[in-house]
C-alpha positions in Angstrom: 2.2 6.0 13.0 -0.2 3.2 12.3 0.6 0.5 9.7 -2.2 -1.8 8.6 -2.4 -4.7 6.2 -5.7 -4.6 4.1 -7.2 -6.1 1.0 -8.8 -3.9 -1.7 -11.2 -5.4 -4.2 -10.3 -4.6 -7.8 -12.8 -4.2 -10.7 -12.8 -8.0 -11.3 -13.7 -8.7 -7.6 -10.3 -10.0 -6.8 -8.4 -8.9 -3.7 -5.2 -6.8 -3.9 -3.0 -7.0 -0.8 -2.0 -3.5 0.5 -0.3 -1.8 3.4 -1.8 1.5 4.6 0.3 3.9 6.7 -1.5 6.6 8.7 0.4 9.1 10.8 -2.8 10.2 12.6 -6.2 8.5 12.4 -8.2 11.3 13.9 -7.8 13.9 11.1 -7.9 14.2 7.4 -4.5 14.1 5.7 -2.9 13.9 2.3 -2.3 10.4 1.0 0.2 9.1 -1.6 -0.1 5.9 -3.6 3.3 4.1 -3.8 3.6 1.9 -6.8 6.4 -0.7 -6.6 7.0 -1.1 -10.3 8.0 -4.2 -12.2 10.6 -5.5 -9.8 9.3 -4.4 -6.4 6.8 -5.5 -3.9 4.9 -3.6 -1.1 7.2 -4.8 1.7 10.4 -3.8 -0.1 12.8 -1.8 2.2 12.9 1.3 0.1 9.1 1.6 0.0 8.8 0.9 3.7 11.4 3.6 4.5 9.6 6.1 2.1 6.3 5.3 3.8 7.8 6.0 7.2 9.4 9.2 6.1 6.1 10.4 4.6 4.3 9.6 7.8 6.8 11.6 9.8 5.8 14.6 7.6 2.1 14.0 8.3 1.4 12.3 4.9 -0.3 8.9 4.7 0.5 6.3 2.1 -0.8 3.1 0.6 1.4 0.5 -1.2 0.1 -2.7 -2.8 1.0 -5.7 -4.7 -0.7 -5.8 -8.2 -2.7 -8.9 -9.3 -0.7 -12.1 -9.2 2.1 -10.7 -6.9 2.6 -11.3 -3.2 -0.7 -12.0 -1.5 -2.8 -10.4 -4.2 -5.1 -12.7 -6.2 -4.2 -13.6 -9.8 -6.5 -12.6 -12.6 -7.3 -15.1 -15.3 -9.5 -14.5 -18.3 
């Protein structure tokens, strides 16, 4: 399984830090978005384990830090 750190631009042009897990790059596969919630972050052990388990079943996943958390940019108005 391949794990890749990426940045995704949000609607305000700011970067959200994310981790993408792909069990197989050469084919189309289902993907799940893992949202860490109010106390979590993308590298948290429970989300890392879940992403690995999904990958073993042939399911890709993406998990990210919302604006202002981890390596994601903070949005100011």
